[in-house]
C-alpha positions as CSV (number, residue, x, y, z in Angstrom):
1,M,-29.4,-7.6,13.6
2,R,-26.6,-7.2,10.9
3,V,-24.3,-10.3,10.4
4,L,-20.4,-9.0,9.7
5,P,-19.1,-11.4,6.6
6,G,-17.0,-14.1,7.7
7,R,-14.1,-13.0,5.2
8,F,-14.3,-9.2,6.9
9,V,-14.0,-10.8,10.4
10,L,-11.2,-13.1,9.4
11,G,-9.7,-10.0,7.9
12,V,-9.9,-7.9,10.6
13,A,-8.5,-10.8,13.4
14,V,-5.7,-11.3,11.1
15,V,-4.6,-7.7,10.4
16,T,-5.0,-6.2,13.8
17,V,-2.2,-7.8,15.7
18,P,0.5,-6.5,13.0
19,L,-1.4,-3.3,12.8
20,V,-1.4,-2.8,16.6
21,I,2.4,-3.6,16.9
22,A,3.2,-1.6,14.1
23,L,1.7,1.7,15.5
24,L,1.9,1.3,19.0
25,G,4.6,-0.9,19.4
26,P,7.1,1.9,19.8
27,V,5.2,3.5,22.8
28,F,5.1,0.5,25.0
29,A,9.0,-0.8,23.8
30,G,10.9,0.9,26.5
31,P,14.1,1.5,27.0
32,P,16.4,-1.1,24.6
33,P,17.4,-4.0,26.8
34,A,21.2,-4.9,26.8
35,R,22.8,-6.7,24.1
36,E,23.9,-10.5,24.5
37,A,25.7,-12.8,22.2
38,S,24.0,-13.2,18.9
39,F,21.6,-15.6,18.0
40,T,20.6,-16.8,21.8
41,G,17.5,-17.3,23.6
42,G,16.9,-17.0,27.6
43,A,18.3,-14.1,29.7
44,G,15.0,-12.2,29.5
45,H,14.9,-11.9,25.9
46,W,11.6,-13.4,24.7
47,F,12.6,-14.2,21.1
48,G,16.1,-14.5,21.7
49,T,18.7,-11.7,19.9
50,D,19.4,-11.1,16.6
51,F,22.4,-10.9,14.3
52,V,24.3,-8.5,16.5
53,G,22.7,-9.4,19.6
54,R,20.1,-7.1,20.2
55,D,16.4,-8.4,21.5
56,V,14.2,-9.5,18.9
57,W,11.1,-8.4,20.6
58,Y,12.3,-4.9,21.3
59,Q,13.0,-4.7,17.4
60,V,9.9,-6.2,16.4
61,L,8.3,-3.4,18.3
62,H,10.1,-0.6,16.1
63,G,10.0,-2.1,13.0
64,G,6.5,-2.4,11.8
65,R,5.9,1.4,11.8
66,P,8.4,2.1,9.2
67,V,6.6,-0.3,6.7
68,V,3.1,0.6,7.4
69,L,3.8,4.5,7.1
70,T,6.0,3.9,3.8
71,A,3.3,2.1,2.2
72,L,0.4,4.3,3.5
73,A,2.5,7.4,2.1
74,A,3.2,5.6,-1.0
75,T,-0.7,4.9,-2.0
76,V,-1.8,8.6,-0.8
77,L,1.2,10.3,-3.0
78,A,0.4,7.8,-5.6
79,Y,-3.3,8.9,-5.9
80,L,-2.5,13.1,-5.5
81,V,-1.0,12.6,-8.8
82,A,-3.0,9.8,-10.3
83,L,-6.2,11.5,-10.1
84,P,-5.5,14.9,-11.3
85,L,-3.8,13.4,-14.3
86,G,-6.3,10.9,-15.1
87,L,-9.5,13.3,-14.7
88,A,-7.9,15.9,-17.0
89,G,-7.2,13.3,-19.4
90,A,-10.4,12.0,-19.8
91,L,-12.3,15.4,-19.9
92,T,-9.7,17.4,-22.6
93,H,-11.3,17.6,-25.9
94,R,-8.1,17.8,-27.4
95,R,-6.3,14.9,-28.2
96,L,-2.8,16.2,-28.0
97,V,-3.4,17.1,-24.5
98,E,-4.7,13.5,-23.4
99,E,-1.3,12.2,-25.4
100,L,0.6,14.7,-23.6
101,L,-0.5,13.7,-19.8
102,L,-0.9,9.6,-20.3
103,R,1.6,8.2,-23.1
104,P,4.7,9.2,-21.0
105,L,3.0,7.0,-18.3
106,D,3.2,4.0,-20.5
107,V,6.8,4.1,-20.3
108,L,6.7,3.7,-16.5
109,L,4.4,0.5,-17.1
110,A,6.6,-1.0,-19.7
111,V,9.2,-1.3,-16.7
112,P,8.4,-3.7,-13.7
113,S,7.9,-1.7,-10.1
114,L,10.5,-3.6,-8.5
115,L,13.0,-3.4,-11.0
116,M,12.6,0.2,-11.9
117,I,13.2,0.7,-7.6
118,L,16.5,-1.4,-7.8
119,L,17.7,0.8,-11.1
120,V,17.2,4.1,-9.2
121,A,18.2,2.5,-6.3
122,T,21.9,2.3,-7.9
123,V,22.2,5.8,-8.9
124,F,21.6,7.2,-5.2
125,S,20.4,5.3,-1.9
126,P,16.8,6.4,-1.2
127,G,16.0,6.8,2.5
128,T,12.3,5.8,3.9
129,V,10.8,9.0,2.2
130,G,12.9,8.3,-1.1
131,L,11.4,5.2,-1.1
132,A,7.6,6.2,-0.4
133,L,8.2,8.7,-3.4
134,L,9.6,5.6,-5.5
135,V,7.0,3.3,-4.7
136,A,4.5,6.3,-5.4
137,V,5.9,7.1,-8.9
138,V,5.4,2.9,-9.9
139,N,2.3,3.0,-8.9
140,V,1.1,6.6,-11.0
141,P,0.5,5.0,-14.2
142,D,-1.8,2.3,-13.4
143,A,-3.7,4.1,-11.3
144,A,-4.3,7.2,-13.7
145,R,-5.1,4.7,-16.1
146,L,-8.0,3.6,-14.1
147,V,-9.0,6.9,-13.1
148,C,-9.2,7.9,-16.5
149,A,-11.1,4.6,-17.7
150,T,-13.6,5.3,-15.0
151,A,-14.1,9.2,-15.6
152,T,-14.2,8.9,-19.3
153,E,-17.0,6.3,-18.8
154,I,-19.2,8.5,-16.3
155,A,-18.3,11.6,-18.7
156,A,-20.3,9.8,-21.5
157,R,-23.7,9.9,-19.2
158,P,-26.6,12.1,-20.0
159,A,-26.1,13.7,-16.6
160,V,-22.7,15.0,-17.2
161,E,-23.7,16.4,-20.8
162,A,-26.8,18.0,-19.2
163,L,-24.0,19.9,-16.9
164,R,-22.2,21.2,-19.5
165,M,-25.3,22.7,-21.4
166,Q,-26.1,24.6,-18.5
167,G,-22.7,25.9,-18.3
168,E,-21.3,24.8,-15.1
169,T,-17.7,24.5,-15.0
170,W,-15.1,21.9,-15.8
171,W,-14.2,22.1,-12.1
172,R,-17.5,21.3,-10.9
173,I,-18.4,18.6,-13.4
174,A,-14.7,17.0,-12.8
175,V,-14.8,17.1,-9.1
176,G,-18.3,17.5,-8.3
177,H,-20.3,15.5,-10.2
178,I,-17.6,12.9,-11.7
179,G,-15.2,12.8,-8.9
180,R,-18.1,11.7,-6.5
181,S,-19.8,9.2,-8.9
182,M,-16.3,7.3,-9.5
183,L,-15.1,7.4,-5.7
184,R,-16.2,4.0,-4.8
185,T,-14.0,2.7,-7.4
186,V,-11.3,4.3,-6.6
187,A,-11.8,3.3,-2.8
188,A,-11.8,-0.1,-3.9
189,D,-8.8,0.2,-6.0
190,A,-6.9,2.2,-3.2
191,G,-7.4,-1.0,-0.9
192,T,-6.1,-3.8,-3.6
193,R,-3.2,-1.4,-4.1
194,L,-2.5,-1.0,-0.7
195,T,-1.9,-4.6,-0.6
196,G,0.4,-4.1,-3.8
197,V,2.3,-1.3,-2.1
198,L,2.9,-3.5,1.3
199,Y,4.6,-5.9,-0.7
200,L,7.0,-3.8,-2.3
201,V,7.9,-1.5,0.6
202,A,8.6,-4.6,2.4
203,T,10.4,-6.5,-0.6
204,A,12.5,-3.2,-1.4
205,A,13.6,-3.0,2.2
206,F,14.5,-6.9,2.4
207,L,16.9,-6.1,-0.5
208,G,18.3,-3.0,1.3
209,V,16.5,-0.2,-0.7
210,G,15.3,2.4,1.7
211,A,16.2,0.7,5.0
212,A,19.8,0.8,6.8
213,P,21.2,-2.5,6.8
214,D,20.3,-2.6,10.6
215,A,17.5,-0.8,10.5
216,A,14.4,-1.7,13.1
217,D,12.2,-3.1,10.1
218,W,10.2,-6.2,9.6
219,A,12.0,-6.6,6.4
220,V,15.4,-6.0,7.0
221,M,15.2,-8.4,9.5
222,V,13.8,-11.3,7.8
223,D,16.9,-10.5,5.2
224,R,20.1,-10.0,8.2
225,N,19.0,-12.9,10.6
226,R,18.3,-15.5,7.9
227,T,21.8,-16.7,8.2
228,G,21.0,-17.7,12.1
229,L,17.8,-19.3,10.9
230,L,18.6,-23.2,12.1
231,V,20.1,-21.6,15.2
232,Q,17.6,-18.4,16.4
233,P,14.8,-18.9,14.0
234,W,12.5,-16.5,15.9
235,A,14.5,-13.6,14.7
236,V,13.0,-14.6,11.2
237,V,9.6,-16.4,11.7
238,V,8.1,-13.2,13.7
239,P,8.9,-10.5,11.3
240,A,7.9,-12.9,8.6
241,L,4.8,-13.8,10.2
242,L,3.9,-10.3,10.7
243,I,4.5,-9.3,7.3
244,V,2.2,-12.2,5.8
245,A,-0.3,-11.2,8.2
246,L,-0.7,-7.7,7.6
247,T,-0.4,-8.2,3.7
248,T,-3.0,-10.9,3.9
249,G,-5.3,-9.3,6.3
250,T,-5.4,-6.4,4.2
251,N,-6.4,-8.0,1.1
252,L,-9.1,-9.9,3.0
253,L,-10.4,-7.1,4.1
254,F,-10.6,-5.1,0.8
255,D,-11.7,-8.4,-0.9
256,A,-14.9,-8.7,1.6
257,A,-15.7,-4.8,0.9
258,L,-15.3,-5.6,-2.9
259,D,-17.8,-8.5,-2.7
260,K,-20.4,-6.9,-0.4
261,R,-20.6,-4.1,-3.0
262,G,-20.9,-6.6,-5.8
263,R,-23.9,-7.9,-4.1
264,S,-25.1,-4.5,-3.2
265,H,-25.3,-3.8,-6.8
266,G,-26.5,-6.9,-7.9
267,G,-29.6,-6.3,-5.7
268,T,-30.1,-3.5,-7.1
269,S,-29.9,-4.2,-10.3
270,V,-32.7,-6.9,-9.5
271,R,-35.2,-5.1,-7.8
272,E,-35.0,-2.0,-10.6
273,A,-35.9,-4.9,-12.8
């Protein structure tokens, strides 16, 4: 019988609650309760009311989906750009082409991600889609560099040289062999990167980027309700705990996956020796 690693089980336990609330919360939220006085409890409100008298639990049920979907969209968009850039940079035989493809990314790498988002937000106010695009853009350079480094190492193997000598097309070599060989590495990086993206999306929303000041968003709830923390703490504590559980649980899951992969490779090396 296969025993699951304790870190994996803990990750699943931690991430399940915020993930279920984020994805299914709006389905079961029902109609919005009547507004009451700001930062009060009781009167049918499980976790009291927020800064404008709205039911906190109702806002929590609606506030997770924007965070999760924006983070997932940003991660996918980042790799849709990073994968072809990294592969092209690794497999081109022209130094000038590689420089033109990858060198501009170094400019983005030199600027902290959150600072870049805040600078762009001073020019125009991005919505949820705009925030996903911004987060994706700031993650492209690092992801593209990783793809390029991994693809370069695989491209130097004898198997790839044999494919070239057989006259295989660039597409078949890049996607059919190199892309498939680097799938585990990219998947592991994507999992780790998703944790960082969740943090970045939540922080940006907390600072008012990509979300309206009264939006049903966990990060916005933490920001807007902190003035009543000592009066009605649940309006801040509940969404904050859900954000922490989501990022921590995701990190634990991918840490367990990476640890399992590392032990598997180590065991293979011993057997092969």
